[in-house]
C-alpha positions as CSV (number, residue, x, y, z in Angstrom):
1,X,-13.2,-14.1,32.9
2,X,-11.6,-17.0,30.5
3,X,-14.3,-17.1,28.6
4,X,-14.1,-13.3,27.6
5,X,-10.7,-13.2,26.8
6,X,-11.3,-16.7,24.8
7,X,-13.9,-14.3,22.9
8,X,-11.2,-11.6,22.3
9,X,-8.9,-13.5,21.1
10,X,-11.0,-15.3,19.0
11,X,-12.3,-11.9,17.3
12,X,-8.8,-10.2,17.2
13,X,-7.8,-13.2,15.4
14,X,-11.1,-13.0,12.8
15,X,-9.6,-9.3,12.4
16,X,-6.2,-9.7,11.9
17,X,-6.9,-12.6,9.4
18,X,-9.3,-10.6,7.3
19,X,-7.0,-7.7,7.5
20,X,-4.0,-9.6,6.0
21,X,-6.2,-11.1,3.0
22,X,-7.6,-7.2,2.4
23,X,-3.8,-5.9,2.4
24,X,-2.9,-9.3,-0.3
25,X,-5.7,-8.1,-2.4
26,X,-4.7,-4.4,-2.6
27,X,-1.5,-4.4,-2.4
28,X,-0.2,-6.6,-5.1
29,X,1.7,-9.3,-3.1
30,X,0.5,-11.9,-5.6
31,X,3.6,-10.7,-7.6
32,X,5.6,-12.3,-5.0
33,X,5.7,-16.4,-5.8
34,X,8.0,-17.7,-2.8
35,X,9.1,-20.8,-4.7
36,X,9.5,-19.1,-8.2
37,X,12.4,-19.3,-9.9
38,X,15.1,-16.9,-10.7
39,X,13.8,-16.4,-14.2
40,X,10.4,-15.8,-13.3
41,X,11.3,-13.1,-10.8
42,X,12.9,-11.8,-13.5
43,X,10.3,-11.9,-16.0
44,X,8.1,-10.1,-13.6
45,X,10.1,-7.8,-13.1
46,X,10.7,-6.6,-16.7
47,X,6.9,-6.8,-16.8
48,X,6.3,-4.2,-13.9
49,X,8.7,-1.9,-15.3
50,X,7.3,-2.3,-19.3
51,X,3.9,-1.1,-17.2
52,X,5.5,1.9,-15.5
53,X,7.4,2.9,-18.5
54,X,4.1,4.5,-19.8
55,X,2.3,7.4,-18.6
56,X,-1.0,6.0,-16.9
57,X,-4.0,6.9,-18.4
58,X,-6.3,8.5,-15.4
59,X,-10.2,6.8,-15.7
60,X,-12.6,9.4,-16.2
61,X,-14.2,7.8,-12.8
62,X,-11.4,9.5,-11.2
63,X,-11.4,12.5,-13.3
64,X,-14.8,13.2,-12.5
65,X,-15.0,13.5,-8.9
66,X,-12.2,13.9,-6.6
67,X,-11.2,11.9,-3.7
68,X,-13.2,12.8,-0.4
69,X,-10.9,14.5,2.3
70,X,-10.8,13.0,5.9
71,X,-14.5,12.2,7.8
72,X,-15.0,10.0,10.2
73,X,-18.3,9.0,8.4
74,X,-16.7,8.1,5.1
75,X,-19.1,6.2,3.3
76,X,-18.4,2.6,2.7
77,X,-20.0,2.7,-0.8
78,X,-17.6,5.4,-2.0
79,X,-14.4,3.3,-1.0
80,X,-16.1,0.0,-2.7
81,X,-16.6,2.2,-5.7
82,X,-13.1,3.0,-6.0
83,X,-12.0,-0.4,-5.1
84,X,-13.9,-1.3,-8.2
85,X,-12.2,1.4,-10.1
86,X,-8.9,0.0,-8.8
87,X,-9.6,-3.2,-10.0
88,X,-10.6,-2.0,-13.9
89,X,-7.5,0.0,-13.7
90,X,-5.4,-3.5,-12.6
91,X,-7.5,-5.3,-15.6
92,X,-6.7,-2.5,-18.7
93,X,-3.7,-1.0,-17.9
94,X,-2.2,-3.1,-15.2
95,X,-0.2,-2.0,-12.3
96,X,1.2,1.3,-13.3
97,X,1.6,4.3,-11.2
98,X,-2.5,5.7,-11.2
99,X,-3.0,2.3,-10.2
100,X,-0.3,2.3,-7.0
101,X,-1.6,6.0,-6.9
102,X,-5.1,4.9,-5.9
103,X,-4.1,1.9,-3.9
104,X,-2.1,3.9,-1.8
105,X,-5.1,6.3,-0.9
106,X,-7.6,3.8,-0.4
107,X,-5.3,1.8,1.8
108,X,-4.4,4.9,3.9
109,X,-8.4,6.1,4.1
110,X,-8.3,2.3,5.9
111,X,-5.6,3.3,8.2
112,X,-7.2,6.3,9.3
113,X,-10.3,4.9,10.0
114,X,-8.5,2.2,12.7
115,X,-6.1,4.6,14.4
116,X,-8.5,7.6,14.5
117,X,-10.6,5.9,17.2
118,X,-9.2,6.3,21.2
119,X,-8.7,2.7,21.5
120,X,-8.0,0.5,18.3
121,X,-5.9,-2.9,18.3
122,X,-2.5,-2.2,17.6
123,X,-1.8,-5.5,15.8
124,X,-4.2,-4.6,13.2
125,X,-3.2,-1.1,12.9
126,X,0.7,-2.5,12.3
127,X,-0.5,-4.9,9.6
128,X,-2.2,-1.5,8.1
129,X,1.1,0.2,8.1
130,X,2.9,-3.0,7.0
131,X,1.1,-3.2,3.7
132,X,1.1,0.3,3.4
133,X,5.2,0.3,3.4
134,X,4.5,-2.5,0.6
135,X,2.9,-0.2,-1.6
136,X,5.0,2.9,-1.0
137,X,7.7,0.9,-1.7
138,X,6.4,-0.7,-5.2
139,X,5.1,3.0,-6.1
140,X,8.4,4.4,-5.4
141,X,10.0,1.3,-8.0
142,X,7.3,2.2,-10.6
143,X,8.2,5.9,-10.6
144,X,11.5,5.3,-11.1
145,X,10.8,2.9,-14.0
146,X,9.2,6.1,-15.8
147,X,11.3,7.4,-18.3
148,X,13.0,10.8,-17.7
149,X,11.6,12.8,-20.5
150,X,8.4,12.7,-19.1
151,X,9.5,13.8,-15.7
152,X,7.6,17.3,-16.1
153,X,4.5,15.3,-16.4
154,X,5.3,12.8,-13.6
155,X,6.3,15.7,-10.8
156,X,2.9,15.6,-9.5
157,X,3.5,11.6,-8.6
158,X,6.5,12.6,-6.8
159,X,4.4,14.9,-4.7
160,X,1.6,12.1,-4.1
161,X,4.9,10.0,-3.1
162,X,6.5,12.4,-0.5
163,X,3.0,12.9,1.4
164,X,2.6,9.4,1.5
165,X,5.5,8.9,2.9
166,X,5.3,11.4,5.8
167,X,1.5,9.9,6.3
168,X,3.3,6.6,6.7
169,X,6.0,8.0,9.7
170,X,2.8,10.1,11.3
171,X,0.5,6.6,11.0
172,X,3.8,4.7,12.9
173,X,4.1,7.3,15.2
174,X,0.4,7.4,16.3
175,X,0.5,3.6,17.0
176,X,3.8,3.3,18.6
177,X,2.1,6.0,21.2
178,X,-1.1,4.0,22.0
179,X,0.6,1.1,21.8
180,X,2.8,2.2,24.5
181,X,0.1,3.8,26.2
182,X,1.6,7.0,26.5
183,X,-0.3,9.7,28.2
184,X,-1.1,13.5,26.7
185,X,0.8,15.9,28.7
186,X,-1.3,18.8,30.2
187,X,-0.2,21.2,27.4
188,X,-1.0,18.6,24.7
189,X,-4.5,17.8,26.3
190,X,-5.5,21.7,25.7
191,X,-4.4,21.1,21.5
192,X,-6.5,18.2,21.4
193,X,-9.8,19.1,19.6
194,X,-8.5,22.5,18.7
195,X,-6.5,24.0,15.4
196,X,-3.2,23.0,17.1
197,X,-3.9,19.3,17.8
198,X,-1.8,18.4,14.4
199,X,1.5,19.3,16.4
200,X,0.8,17.0,19.1
201,X,3.2,13.6,18.1
202,X,0.8,10.6,18.1
203,X,-2.5,12.7,17.8
204,X,-5.3,11.3,15.7
205,X,-5.5,15.0,14.2
206,X,-2.0,14.6,13.4
207,X,-2.4,11.8,11.3
208,X,-5.5,12.9,9.8
209,X,-4.0,16.0,8.8
210,X,-1.3,14.3,6.9
211,X,-3.6,12.0,5.4
212,X,-5.4,15.1,3.9
213,X,-2.3,16.1,2.4
214,X,-1.9,12.8,0.6
215,X,-5.8,13.4,-0.9
216,X,-4.8,16.7,-1.9
217,X,-1.9,15.2,-3.9
218,X,-3.8,12.5,-5.2
219,X,-6.4,14.8,-6.7
220,X,-4.2,16.9,-7.8
221,X,-3.4,14.1,-10.4
222,X,-6.0,15.1,-12.5
């Protein structure tokens, strides 16, 4: 029994470490240097503001294909391709609105894959939630920095951010219910697997429906 517990903790630790590392890559947390001077931080803020002041250019790789809606067998190759596109955007444009938008949808896809299982590690899902919160905050700040004269063109980004914010809340709801081991009532059990599952708090269907709304908003950007 001791050996089994030790193996579980080692496995959990490896998952958490890899999740943190992946989150740092995608969330842009590299912008935050704990020992950076105030002047350096101000310079970074000015740079981010400048990048967000122009309308982002949507790459052809996104324009030519919609991000897939939820599927429990979403191909890893698809995610890898979008991660490559994300890297290209950062290299060619910097962390613009389209960068944060694509980062959001990729991260939401990963989070949904985790919580869509009947059982999952709450700590792993919680880390995904924290990283998603960070991305949403960065995207909102970038949106605010956009010039008011372009608001008519940026309205679709506001729809995406609203959808992402709602998804974030329902993801937290799913994690909390699973973590607290709250059983479904008899009425809720009758809804699970049906068209009204999205109405059940903390259910997979509620999260995936919200995720698909984020995907719709993202695909509407182009």
